[in-house]
DRENDO-955375 format. One record per residue (C-alpha): residue in three letters; x, y, z. Coordinates in steps of 0.02 Angstrom, whole numbers, plus 50000, padded with zeros to 5 digits. Example, Ala and Ser with C-alpha at 12.3 -4.5 7.8 and 13.67 -1.06 7.14 Angstrom:
BEGIN
ALA506154977550390 SER506844994750357 
END
This chain:
BEGIN
MET528605861047310 SER527965846547228 LEU529475838147282 SER529045842547461 LEU527325833547448 SER527935818647351 PHE529255817347490 VAL527995818947633 MET526725804647541 PHE528165794047515 MET528625794847716 GLN526805790047763 PHE526945778847667 LEU528445770347733 PHE527695771547912 LEU526045764847856 LEU526945748747786 SER527855747947940 LEU526595749048037 LEU525695734447932 SER527185724747976 LEU526985726848162 VAL525165720248162 SER525455706248033 ALA526935701448138 ALA526015702448282 SER524325693648227 PHE525585679648166 SER526515676548334 SER524645674548406 VAL524325659248276 GLN524725642748336 PRO525615631148211 LEU524565618148141 CYS524945601448172 HIS526495592648070 ASP526045580547935 ASP527035566547999 GLU526255566848168 SER524385568448070 PHE524935553647970 ALA525635542948126 LEU524125548748234 LEU522985541548091 GLN523865524748069 PHE523845522248244 LYS521975524048245 GLU521745510548097 SER522845498248196 LEU521525497948337 ILE519835493248355 ILE518415504648443 ASN517455492348542 GLN515335496948533 SER514925486848663 THR515495500448785 SER514525515648845 ALA516045525248847 TYR516505540048720 SER518205535048589 LYS519015549448584 ILE519995544048417 SER518255542048331 SER518105559048293 TRP519945560248207 MET519985562948028 ALA520985564547884 GLN520155578047797 SER520445589147963 SER522335593947936 ASP522355602148114 CYS522995588948221 CYS523105600148359 THR521125601148382 TRP520625582848390 ASP520245575048529 GLY521175569648681 ILE522885579448601 GLN523865594348642 CYS525135602248529 ASP526605613448598 GLU526065631148570 ASN527705636248502 THR528275621048401 GLY526535611948335 HIS527225595148375 VAL525995582948461 ILE526465582148667 ASN525235578448752 LEU524005562348704 ASP522695556948819 LEU521445543648767 SER520985537348922 ASN519415527448931 SER519165528648751 SER518475506948716 LEU520095505348615 TYR520295486948580 GLY521855478248506 SER523765477148520 ILE525255489748514 ASN526835482648463 SER528525491048437 ASN528425497548268 SER526695507948307 SER526615522448229 LEU526315529148397 PHE528315527748427 GLN528625541048288 LEU527635555448410 VAL529495557748483 HIS529075574148562 LEU527685567348666 GLN528065572948869 LYS526265564048927 LEU525455548248856 ASN524055540848952 LEU523025526948868 SER522415518349027 ILE520415511049038 ASN520605501448875 ASN520965482648826 PHE522405478648728 ASN522145461748725 HIS523665456648837 SER524985459248723 GLU526575467048815 ILE527245484648847 PRO528215485048680 VAL530025488748690 GLY529685504448570 VAL529355515948706 ARG531005520148735 ARG530985530148572 LEU529765544148682 SER530975549448792 LYS530365566048813 LEU529025555948904 THR528585564949097 HIS527055555449133 LEU526445538249072 ASP525025531049138 LEU524645511749035 SER523395507249204 TYR522085495949171 SER522215495448975 GLY522515474348975 PHE524355473748950 SER525255457549034 GLY526855448449035 LYS528475458449090 ILE528785476449121 PRO530085478348977 SER531865486449030 GLU531535498448905 ILE530695508049023 LEU532165513449149 GLN532905524448993 LEU531395536349004 SER532375546149146 LYS531435561449138 LEU529655550949213 VAL528845562949340 SER527415548449336 LEU527265531549320 ASN525555522649313 LEU525685504049253 ALA524275498449391 LEU523035485249371 ASN523635473849219 PRO524255457849258 LEU526135464449235 LYS527715457849298 LEU529305468049369 HIS530435454849415 LYS531945460549281 PRO532015472149300 GLY531475477149481 LEU530925488249595 LYS532595491449637 SER533065498149453 ILE531575509349454 ALA532185518249608 GLU534035520149532 LYS533605525449356 LEU531925535549369 THR532595546349522 ASN531295561749459 LEU529715553049510 GLU528315561749599 GLU527025546949577 LEU527465527149576 ILE525545518749548 LEU525985499949545 SER524475492449607 GLU524135473049580 VAL525875472549483 ASP526825456649513 ILE528475463849607 SER528795447949732 SER530025455349800 THR530615468849956 ILE530565485049956 PRO532295492449936 SER532725505550049 ILE533575516249902 LEU531535521549870 ALA531635531049999 ASN533035541049912 LEU531615550449789 SER531325562749882 SER530085569649771 LEU529025555949779 THR527205563049821 THR526395545649789 ILE526585526849824 SER525505513549774 LEU526125496149789 ARG524535489349845 ASP524425468849810 CYS525985467549728 GLY526795449849823 LEU528175462449913 HIS528755455450071 GLY530045457150202 GLU530255472650298 PHE529755488250252 PRO530805502150260 THR530285516450390 GLY531325529150310 ILE529825529750165 PHE528655537050289 GLN529675549550312 LEU530085555750125 PRO529825575750138 ASN528505578850019 LEU527485560350013 LYS525615564350040 ILE524765546449973 LEU525675529850049 SER524745511449980 VAL525525495650017 ARG523725486650035 TYR523545469550052 ASN525355464150042 PRO525115449350169 LYS526825445850180 LEU527525464650191 THR528235467350372 GLY528625482250478 ARG528235495750637 VAL527615511150585 PRO528795527050639 GLU528685542150747 PHE527925558150637 ASN528345574450669 ARG526945589450635 SER527945594050455 CYS527345574750393 PRO526205579150255 LEU525485563650234 GLU523745564750184 ASP523205547650127 LEU524045530850214 ARG523505514250160 LEU524205498450251 ALA522685487050277 GLY523305469450251 ALA525085471550271 SER525915459550434 PHE526245476650507 TYR526515474250712 GLY526855483850866 LYS525915498350913 LEU525165512850829 PRO526245529750896 ASP525535541450995 SER526245553350853 MET525325550050745 GLY524175563150809 ASN525375573750730 LEU524975569150547 GLN523615582050557 SER523275583050352 LEU522655565650359 TYR520875562550289 GLU521045542850250 LEU521755528650365 ASP521605511250324 VAL522555499150444 ARG521275484750424 SER521955468850447 CYS523645470550519 ASN524455465150687 PHE524285482250767 SER524275477950951 GLY524475490951115 PRO522985504551152 ILE522205515650995 PRO523115530351010 SER522125545551113 SER522985558351008 PHE521795552950852 ALA520645562750927 ASN521825576950835 LEU521535570850662 THR520125583850624 LYS520285581450439 LEU519905563650431 ARG518665557850302 TYR518805537250292 LEU519405528950447 ASP519735509350470 LEU520575501150624 SER519805484450599 GLU520305465950597 ASN521565470350735 ILE522245466350898 PHE522305481550988 SER521855480051190 ARG520225480751241 GLY519455498751257 THR518265511951211 LEU517905526651100 SER518385541251205 TRP519495547251082 VAL518065548750949 GLY516895564150923 LYS517945578150842 GLN518215570850662 THR516745578950607 LYS517335576450431 LEU517275558350452 THR516055549450317 MET516795532250350 LEU517015525550510 LEU517525506750527 LEU518045497950672 ALA517745482050678 ASN518555468950772 ILE519625476750896 SER519055473151069 LEU518035486951099 TYR516855488051250 GLY515385495751352 ASP514035510251259 ILE514175515051101 PRO515105531851142 PHE513645549551114 SER515015558351036 ILE514805547950894 GLY513165556750875 ASN514355573050824 LEU514965563750664 THR513505571850586 LYS514165566250405 LEU514375547950428 THR513945538350273 SER514675522350360 LEU514825516250519 VAL515465497750572 LEU515515492050757 GLY515315472050723 ARG516245460150800 ASN516565470350973 GLU516065468551151 LEU514925482851153 THR513545484651284 GLY511805493151297 PRO510615497051196 ILE510575504951003 PRO510745522451053 LEU509375534250997 TRP510235549150935 LEU510955536050780 ALA509245544550721 ASN510295559850699 LEU511575554350569 THR510365555650427 GLN511945551250283 LEU511985533950331 ASN511955521650193 THR512805508650324 LEU512715505650506 TRP513595487450544 PHE513485480550720 PRO513395459450707 TYR514045450150839 ASN514025461550981 LYS513105461951155 LEU511915476951109 CYS510125473351216 GLY508485479851228 PRO507405484251100 ILE507575490450904 PRO507135508750913 THR505765514050811 SER506895528950773 ILE507715518350656 SER506475520750526 SER507045539550486 LEU508785533950415 LEU507975536550255 ASN509835533450156 LEU510095516550241 HIS510595503950129 ILE511355491850253 LEU510815487150437 ASP511545472050503 LEU511105467250698 TYR511445449450666 SER512025441350832 ASN511605451450979 ASN510615450751131 LEU509215461451041 SER507505455951109 GLY505705461351097 THR504255463050966 ILE504575471150808 GLU503505476550676 PHE504425470550498 ASP503235486750433 LEU504615496850544 PHE505705495150395 ARG504405500050248 LYS504935517850260 LEU506675512850214 HIS506545513350028 ASN508555511649984 LEU508515496850117 SER509515481350002 ASN510305473350148 LEU509455467950313 ASP510035454950445 LEU509175452450614 SER509675436450639 TYR510275427350799 ASN509435439550921 ASN508045435651050 LEU506785446150925 SER504955443450873 LEU504565448450729 VAL502865452550662 ILE502425451050469 ASP500765459750423 PRO500325446950276 SER499185459750198 THR500565469850146 ASP501515455950060 SER501765465949894 THR502365483549947 PHE503885479750025 GLN505485487449922 LYS506835473249850 PHE508095467349964 LYS509715460749918 VAL510245451950090 LEU508895445450197 GLY509175439050367 LEU507685433350476 GLY508565419050573 SER507955414550752 CYS506565427750731 ASN505505416750785 LEU504445415650626 SER503015401550633 ASP502955401950430 PHE503795408950270 PRO503475425850249 LYS502225429350107 PHE503085444650040 LEU504575435449994 ARG503445429249850 ASN503695448149762 GLN505595445149803 ASP506635442449639 GLN508105451349693 LEU508695442249823 GLU510425434949832 VAL510415429850045 LEU509025422250145 GLU509445416250311 LEU507865409950390 SER508745397150502 GLN508475391850690 ASN506645397150669 ASN505115387950716 ILE504475383450531 HIS503505368350519 GLY502995357450396 GLN503625357350179 ILE504485368650087 PRO503025379649955 LYS503245376549794 TRP503235395549764 ILE505075397949856 SER505665387849709 ASN505265402649623 LEU505905416049739 SER507255426149652 ILE507915410949522 ASP509245421649451 THR510065431249600 LEU510035418749752 VAL511805416249790 PHE511645409349983 VAL510015399650069 SER509845395450237 MET508445386550327 SER509415376550470 GLY508575372050636 ASN506795372550577 SER505565355750582 LEU505455357650393 THR504875339550315 GLY504965341250136 PHE504395350249997 ASP502705354049926 GLN503435348449753 THR504915338249759 PRO506175345949632 ASN507255335449528 ALA508465350149546 PHE508125368249654 PRO507915377949490 TRP509165393949576 ARG510565397749417 SER511815406849544 LEU511475396049707 GLN513415393549789 ILE512805390049994 LEU511145378750034 ASN510925375550216 LEU509445363350253 LEU510365353250439 ASN509515352050590 ASN507585347850499 LYS506575334550471 LEU506735331750292 GLN506105314050220 GLY506295306650045 ALA507775304849937 LEU509435318449936 PRO508725332949852 ILE510065338749729 PRO510725358649703 PRO511015367949548 PRO512465365049458 SER513225383149514 ILE513285376249706 LEU514785376649812 ALA514245369749970 TYR512885359850026 SER512275353350179 VAL510785343650220 SER511565336150398 ASN510395329250514 ASN508835324450448 MET507895310550394 LEU508385308350224 THR508295287650136 GLY508905280249988 ASP510415282449894 ILE511475296049846 SER510945300849657 GLN512335302149502 MET511445316449485 ILE512565325149609 CYS514035321549533 GLU513495333949395 LEU514175347449522 SER515825349949470 SER516065365949581 LEU515725358849732 SER516895361249893 TYR515785356250024 LEU514575341950030 ASP513885335850224 VAL512545324050207 SER513025316950387 TYR511935308950502 ASN510355304050395 ASN509835288250338 LEU510545287150180 SER511075268950110 GLY511645260449962 PHE513425259549892 LEU514645276749874 PRO514295281749693 HIS516065280749599 CYS515725294449498 LEU516075305749668 GLY517865306449591 ASP517115318549460 LEU517015330149595 ARG518695338949578 ASN518555353349688 LEU517885343949829 SER518935349149990 VAL517595343650146 LEU516555327350131 ASN515535320650271 LEU514555305650246 GLN514725302450421 ASN513335291750524 ASN511935284350392 ASN512035267750332 PHE513115268050166 HIS513775248950131 GLY514995241350042 SER516815245549997 ILE517595263049975 PRO517685266349786 GLN519635271149716 ILE518725288949683 PHE520075299949787 MET521295305949590 GLU522735313149564 GLY522325330549599 CYS521075326849750 LYS520905344249851 LEU520075335449992 GLY520425340650187 MET519185332650244 ILE518555316250236 GLN517285310050367 LEU516545291150334 SER516095284550515 GLN514755277550575 ASN514375266650430 ARG514115250050373 LEU515935251550243 GLU516885236450215 GLY518385229250143 SER520125240450128 LEU520495256550137 PRO520605263249959 ARG522505266249923 SER522035281449807 LEU522065290349959 ALA523755291649942 ASN523195305449814 CYS522675317749932 THR523945327049974 MET522985338950076 LEU522115327850190 GLU522115335950349 PHE520735326750413 LEU520145306950409 ASP519045299650501 ILE518505280750450 GLY517905274550617 ASN516345262750675 ASN516335253350523 HIS516905236850433 ILE518415237250346 ILE519685225150362 ASP521595231750329 PHE523145230750383 PHE523745244150473 PRO523885260050342 SER525665264650374 TRP525825269950192 LEU524475287350240 GLY526265292150338 ASN526655301150156 LEU525285312550160 PRO526035329750212 GLU524655335850313 LEU523725323650394 ARG523415328350564 VAL521825318650621 LEU521825302150586 ILE520475291550662 LEU520165271950609 GLN519285267050778 SER518035251050772 ASN518485243150614 GLY519735227650574 ILE521215233450584 TYR522575220150589 GLY524285218150625 PHE525805225750655 ILE526145245950647 GLY527905241650649 LYS529445253750599 PRO529095268950479 ASN530075267950323 THR530665284350308 ILE530985298750451 GLN529505308950377 LYS528105296450426 PHE526425305550461 PRO527655324550494 LYS526005331250559 LEU524975320950641 GLN524195325650809 VAL522855316450855 ILE522695296150804 ASP521375283650864 VAL521565264950805 SER520735259450974 ASN519515245050964 ASN520415236350809 ASN521515217650811 ILE523115227450806 SER524535217650885 GLY526485218950945 LYS527395230651018 LEU526785251351030 PRO527485259450896 SER529045266050977 LYS529865272850802 TYR528535282550772 PHE528415290650953 GLN530135299250921 ILE529775304350743 TRP527875311750772 LYS528345331350784 ALA526855338950788 MET526495329950954 GLN528225334651023 SER527885352651053 PHE526425367251010 ASP526445383350983 GLU525195387951148 SER524695405751076 HIS524065400250936 LEU522185397251005 THR521185393850841 TYR520305378150764 MET520625365750654 GLN519755367850496 ALA519415364550310 ASN520955372550194 GLY519615379850080 GLN518175390650153 LEU516385396550168 GLN515955412950098 LYS514475422850210 TYR513755439450160 GLY514655453950286 SER514855472250268 ASN516135472950134 GLY515415459350039 TRP515795441350030 SER516735437150161 VAL517465419650233 THR516695407750386 PRO517935390850417 TYR517015374250419 ALA517815367350570 TYR518135348550593 SER517365338150741 MET517745322450776 ALA517235310550945 LEU518265299851043 THR518375292751220 ASN519165305851333 LYS519065302751529 GLY518135285251505 ILE516785295451416 LYS516355295451225 THR516605315751197 LYS516125324751049 TYR517185338850988 LEU516155352050905 LYS517735361050882 ILE519565354550889 GLN520785368150944 ASP522285368650829 PHE523455362350989 PHE522345348851049 VAL523785330851048 ALA523085313351057 ILE523485295551051 ASP522125281051089 LEU522955264251039 SER521615254451176 GLY520775238551130 ASN521955232251024 LYS523345216251083 PHE524825227751091 GLU525965217751192 GLY527845220851286 GLU528235237051389 ILE528015256451369 PRO529215265351291 LYS530125276651381 ASN530185288351229 LEU528205291151248 GLY528805304051348 ASN529585313151230 LEU527765319251157 LYS527605330351264 ALA526205342751182 LEU524885325751230 HIS523445330351296 MET522845312751308 LEU523355294451308 ASN522365277851299 LEU523385263051297 SER521875251451378 ASN521505236551368 ASN522675228651286 ILE524225214951344 LEU525375227051395 THR526545223051538 GLY528215227351633 LEU528245245251725 ILE527565263251702 PRO528805273151658 SER529405284751744 SER529605297551592 LEU527795297951570 ALA527915312251706 THR528705327051583 LEU527195326251491 THR526635339651559 ASN525065344851476 LEU524175326551501 GLU522475329151576 SER521985310651539 LEU523035294651564 ASP522175277151541 LEU523305263051575 SER521825250451627 GLN521565233551584 ASN523415229751538 MET524735219951641 LEU525645230251732 VAL526755229151874 GLY527705238051991 GLU527275256252097 ILE526495270152018 PRO527885282751964 PRO527775296252110 GLN528205307551991 LEU526365308251898 ALA526025317552051 GLU526755331151958 LEU525795333251822 THR524705348451884 PHE523425347451723 LEU522965329851733 ALA521225324551776 PHE520715308651751 LEU521705296651785 ASN521485275251757 VAL522535260751802 SER521465248951870 HIS521485230851829 ASN523325228651834 ASN524725220551932 LEU525385234351982 SER525965236952174 GLY526455246552323 PRO525915264152391 ILE524725275552290 PRO525755293152262 GLN524785304052375 GLY524545325352356 LYS524045337552190 GLN523035329152070 PHE523135313452172 LEU522095318952293 THR520705320452171 PHE520495301252098 GLN519115289752165 ASN519455269852206 SER518955266352024 SER520575274551960 PHE521295259552054 ASP520415245052054 GLY520855226852028 ASN522705229752078 VAL522795218952233 GLU524545224952293 LEU524035243052288 CYS523985251552466 GLY523715269352501 SER522235284352492 PRO520915281352433 LEU521115263552423 SER520345256252633 LYS521955245452628 ARG523525255452715 CYS525515253852669 ALA526175243952785 ASN528015250252862 SER527635268652794 GLU526855284052886 ASP527145296852735 PRO526775294552576 PRO528065294652443 THR528595311352340 PRO529465314852185 PRO531255312352164 SER532115331152211 ASN533015331652036 PHE531245330951952 VAL530685346051874 ALA529105351551934 ASN527565360351852 GLN528515359651684 GLY526785363651603 SER526415379651515 LYS524855389151637 PHE523625394951511 SER521825392951514 PHE521095388051338 GLU519305382151302 PHE519265363051227 GLY517185364351125 TRP516835348751182 LYS515165338351230 VAL514705323351310 VAL513355314851158 ALA512515298651129 MET513165287750975 GLY512105297050815 TYR512115315250906 GLY511505324650741 SER513365336150676 GLY513225351850619 PHE513425362950445 ILE514325378850534 VAL514025395350440 GLY514205408450548 VAL513895401850732 PHE514295388450832 VAL512795377650890 GLY512725364651053 GLN514305370851107 ILE514755365551277 ILE516635374351341 ILE517675366151476 THR518975378151538 ARG520505368651600 LYS521385374251770 SER522855368351840 GLY522815357251991 
END
C-alpha cells in the first residue's frame, strides 16, 4: 500500500510539473523580447551624432533615450518586432533634430528597419547618404521638410520594397536617376510624394503602369511636356497633385463612375481644353483645385453631382461667360474660390445653402446686383472676397452678424451710399477690410478712436474722407494702408509716421491734396515698408526718402523741388522709382548706379540738367528708363549697352547731341525707343549684323537732325514689325511687378509702360501700350531719297509718320500691304506722282496726310478715302478729285485698285488703345490696382 501511495504521489508530481511547464511557456510567449544590444547601441550613437535644437518648441523624442534603459523598444519613436525584438519602425518626425547624417552613421546598422520617418527636422543641407541602401527592408521612407539637399542618390532605387516615398519640401534634385528610373525600379509604390524637388523633366508614361499608386504629389517640380492621361485612370489613385508646374501641359480625360479620385490639384499647370462633363462622375472628390490653368469652355453643370466637395477652386481660367446655376448642392463645401472666371449676373441664392462655407471668393468677375442679405446666414464665413465686380447698392448692415469674418474685400465695385464705420466694430476677428474704389461715403465717429479691432489690411480709398481717421493712431499691426483718392487736404500729421512702425508694408495716399509733412522726416520710420505711393498730390519741398526696405516708390505728379538726395542711393532693394512730373532739378546722382535691383526708372518731366551719367553697370536689371522732358545734354551714355533686359527707353525732349545710337540695336529685349526732339544727327546707316533691334516695335526719332536715306536695311530685319499675334491682347509692362495684398496674400500688379507720340497729327498720351502696337515716326528730320518699297514688309505697323523730310520720288504702292495701318503721314516732303489707288483698300486707315508735296493726278475714291478732309491733300496743286474742288480732266470714274490686288488683308478684330489727348506736362500715373484717367478708343474697320 505504501508503494501504491508513492506511485500516485509521483504521478501527481509529474502532472504538476508538466502543468507548470505549460504555464511558464505561455507566460514566456506573451513577453516581448528585449531590444538587441547592438541596435540599442546604434541608436544611442545616432543620438550623440545630432544636436537637439532648443530654440524650437517641438518635443524631441530622442531626449528620452537613456543608456540605463536596456530595452530600446520602449523608447519614444521606436517600434520593435514582437517576435524578434529587432527595431522595425523609427519615427523621429518633428523632433528638433539638427546636424548631418553621413553614410557611416550608425542609423544604417538598423538593417531590419521597415519604416523610417525623419521629417520636419534640420539636417543642415546634407545630402541623403548612399548608406540608405543598407536598409533594404524599408517599405516607408519619409525625409520630407528635413533640410536635405543635393542630388537624390541612385542607391534609393535599391529599396525595392518601398511602398511609400516622401522626399518633399527639400532642395533636392532628381536628375540621375530621374522619375522614369523610380517608376521602373520601385514598382510597389503606393505613395510618391516629391513636391518641390527639382525634377525638371517630363512625366514618364510608365508611371501609369504603377497600378498600386494611391498618391502622387509632384507639386512645383519643374515638370514640363505633356501629362500622360493614363495616370488619371490609375485604378487606386485617390490623390493627384501636379500644381505649380507651368510648363506641364495636357488635357483632362473622361472619367467613369469607378474612378476613386478624392483630391485633384492641377493649379498653375498649363492644362487646356474643356473640363469634361464626366467630372460629375468623380463622386468621391472632396478637393478640386484647377486655379490658373488654361481651361476654357463652360463650367460643367455636372459639378452639381460633386456633393462631397469641401474645397473647390476654379479661379483664373478662361471659361466662357456663365452663371453659378450648378452651385448649391455641394453642402459640405467650406471653400468656394471662383475668382476671374467670367461669371456674370447676380450672386445666386443657391449659395445660401452652403452653410459650412468659410471662404467665398468671387472677385474679378462681372457680377452685378446688390450684396445679398442672405449672406448673413453663412455664419461660418471668415473670408468674403468680392473685388473687381459691378456689385451695386449699399453694404447691408446684416454683414455685421458674420462674427467669424477675418477678410472682407469689396474693392472696386459700384457700391454706394453712406456707411457708418461702426458697422464693423462687432466683427472682432476682422483683420482685412477693403472698401476702396466704390461710391461710398464713410462716416467715422472720432469719439471712438481707440476701440476698434487691430487691422492688418485697411483699404479706405475713394471713401470720401476729408481727414486722416483718428482711430489709426492706435493701429499698431497694419501691413497695408490704402487712403488714395479721397479729399484729404493739407499736411500729413506727425502721428502718421509713428503708425505701425514695425509692420507696415504698403502705404498709398495718392490722389489727395496733401501738401507736405507736419514734420518732414529725414527718412520714413516704417522699417518693413516695401511700397509707398504718394502720386497725384500737391507735395512741396524736397523729395522725401523712404526707408531702406522699400521696393517701389512713386511720388509722381507733385510739386517737389530741389535735387535728388544722395540718400536715395542707399535704397539697395529699390525696384521701382517714379518721381516724374515734378519740379526736381540738378544733376542726376552718379550713385544711382548703386541701385542694382532697379527695374523701372521714371524721371520724366522735371528740370534735371547736365549729362546722363554712366550709371548703367554690368548686370543692369532695368526694363524701363524714362528720362523725357528734362534738360539733359551731352551724348547718350554707352553704359546703356549693359542693360540687356531693357524694353523701354525714352529720352525724348532733351538736349542730347549724338550720332544715331545704332549700338542700342544690340539690346535683345528693346521694344520701344523714343529719342524725339533732341539733337540726334548723322545717318542711321546699315546694321552690322542680322539681329539689330530684334524686338523693336516703336521707334520715334522725330524732330532731330538725322540725314541720309531711310534705313531700308533695318526695314528688312525689324521682325517684330512684320507680324504680330492678334490674340495676345495684353499690355507692355515692366519685367518685374509691384506687389499688392489680395485674398491669398501678396499678389502682383504690373507697372504699365506709357508714352507720348504724335498720332493723327495730335500729341497723344498712351497710358497703356498694347503688346502688338507698332509705330515708326521719323518725321522732322532731313531724310532724302525715295521711300523704300520694302517698308511694305512691316505689316504690323499701326502708325507711320515720315513727314517734314526731303523725300522724293513716288509713294510706293507696297504701302497698301500695311493692312493694319491706322495713321499715315507723308506731308511736307517732295513726293511726286499719283497717290496709289491701292491705298483705298487700307480699311483701318483713319488718318491720312499727304499735304504739301508735288503729287498729281486723281485722288483715289471710296472706302476710307471718303472720310478724309481737304487738309489731307492741301499744297498739291496737281491733285484733283473729291474732296478737292478741282475736278479731274478727261475722267468721269474714280480710279480703282488693280484687279490683282488682294483686298482687306488685315484682321478684323476690335481692340483697345489706352490713349488720351494731352497737353505737355500731363501727370503720368503710378498704377496700383487700377488705371486712372484712361480714355478707350475702339478701332473699327472702314
